[in-house]
Phi, psi and omega in degrees: 000318180300317181301315182291328178295318179295316180298317179298319179299317180301310181298315182293316185292310184279347179268352185288166186294344178292333182237063185291340185277346182292127184277161175298327179296320179290321176296318178297322178298313179296323178296317179297314180295321178297319179296316181291320183291343177259008180267168178278354183293152176296343177300338185297330184295314178282327180300323179296315178294319182292324177301314180296318179296315181295320178299318179294321180295316179299315180295319184297320185263006188305318185249022175282165177304150186304317182299320179292317179298319182296321179297312183292319179299318179293321178293317179304314181295314180297315182297312183298327181304327182291323175289316181299318179299318181292317179296319179293319179299317178296316181296327183267357179074023178259179185293125178276137177308147186308318184299333186254003184297321180296324180295316187264002183290324184236131182260015184237024181278171178278159176305321179296316179298316179299318182293319179292320176296321179294321177298315179299314182295314188283318181283309184279336184256333190252332188299312182298323179294319179297322180294311185285337179280339184253338188224157171278171178302315181297319180294322178296314180296323179288335183265001183302319182299315179295319180301312183283335180299328182288350178306324182300316180286324178297322179296322177298318179290324177302317180298318178297315180296319181296315180299321176296319181298319179298321180286337184266332190233123183295324182291321178293321178297318179296317179297318180298318180291316183294328182261006181055035178087359181296328180300326179293317178294322178296321178297320176300315181298318181293322179300315179295319181295318180299315181292323178296320180296326180294321176296317179299319179296318180298321179290318178296327178306321180271328191257334184206086186298324181295314179292324178300311180299321179295317180290324178295319178300316179294320181296317180297324176294320178295320179297318179297321178296316179298317179299319178297318179298317180296316184287327184273328190251350181240000000 
């Protein structure tokens, strides 16, 4: 009953005249994430985090110029599909995309581990794919400003997530204390770097395939290293 109440609230809230720019696609995206985050599947751990991020993104771009909103709405839909495909593949017992295999390999991890694995998979593995599947090279270059503008809101959410992580995990709390908070600043820097790299990869996909393949190979090795750190140390 609670799940349906939340879904009804979403539709009513975002469909009202106060928010006329919110698209049906964005409402549908939030409904799907809401359904997954209230399910018993391990997908729920990342879906909850993703729901919050998507809500903030919709709100952030709500009153931006139409061209900017259209770019972000199209990117949101394309981007989310990669998570939905992976969650569906796991639910149906079919092959999970490579980027998400570490997330779905073990069903006994902590919520923090799932969320960190999901962040690695979705940011480092899915953004460039979402960009090239939805846009031409020219469209990506024209949309870079809007893409990077959202960093400000993402950093705010990162801070909230980090503070929760410190309260949940003794090792992260110890690291935070030992580094006098520098680890938190480093995390902000890495988030910006990861997103910047995804735009570069999308551009290379169109402009220099040889360099693109080389960079993708290096990125996948980095992703595997990050996943190992999460699984071994947290």
